[in-house]
C-alpha positions, 0 to 999 in steps of 0.5 A: 860629224856633226853628234847629237848629244841624246843623254836624256839629263845631259844639260847640252841635248839640245847643243849639237857637237862638233867634231866630236871625239871620243879618247880613251883616257890614258891612264885606263890604258895604264891601268889595265897595262898593270898587273901584279907581278909575280916575280922580278928581274933582278939586274933591272933596275929603277931610276931614283927619277922615277922611284920620286915620281911615285912617292910625289904621288903616294905623297898627294893623296887626298886625306881625311882632313888632311892630316895625311897620317902616315910614312912611306918609307923606300927600301933599295938596299939589298941586305935590308930586303933579305932582312924584311923578305923572311916575314915576307909570303913571297919572299923572292918576290920581295928580295928580287924587285928593284924597291919595297916601298913600306906604307905605315900609318900613325900608332895613333892620333895625339894632339901634337902630330895634329898640331904639326900638320896644320902648323906647317899648313898654316906656315905654308899658306901663310897664315897665321898661327892657330888658325884653324884651331877650333877645326883641329880642336875639333879634330882632336875630340873627337881622336883623341878619347879613341882608344889606340886600336881604333886610331890605327884602324882609321890612319891605315885606312889613309893609306890604301889612298896613297897606295893607289896612287903610286900603281898608277904613276908606276904604271903610266911609267911603265915600271911593274909593281904588286901590292903586298899584305902577305907579309909578317907585319911585327917582323917588317916593324922590328925591323924597320923599328918603326915602333921608336916612331910611332908608326906600323906597317900596313902594306907593302909595293915591290917595285921593279921589272918582270922577270917573263920566266917566272912572271906566270899572270904575266901572259894572262888576260 
């Protein structure tokens, strides 16, 4: 079937398109499929291959100036999950999930952290060390004088981009998830010793397979 483009702002409005078809994007299908699961089947585990794919999606997330100022931690150990669940609003959900992913941001920017990222970038791209010196100097002049709280507010926002991509990748794999902010950040930081590494927890992501009988959201539109 031939269809003429009728969009007034379309540069191709005078062109006839042949065999024009509208195909729903698979990502949109996956996002329509997913929901924030409220109960998990503790007997079902997500394969390490699929967890790796989810983490890779988070790793590829775009971040401000390409600094990727956070770490993504994966907890699969039942004992650690039980300990973490003491600070969760829905502890059973955390304990029964196959994996718990923690998005933890830098507590502040430092000269060393900025240089380390850009040294790695130039090395990977086969460029001379210091190639982006003028740009990193500019970043340091902006971030280093700021209080740590303002730095963290910025680094924390970057983690949500990674969280979103991780949720989308899991949905494409038909793996259930729950994005979580309802937890005691100080407790999670203590259990995982994040302060020692200059990190602070921002959000969590439960990963697994829903318990169809207990997950009361699953049957809703």
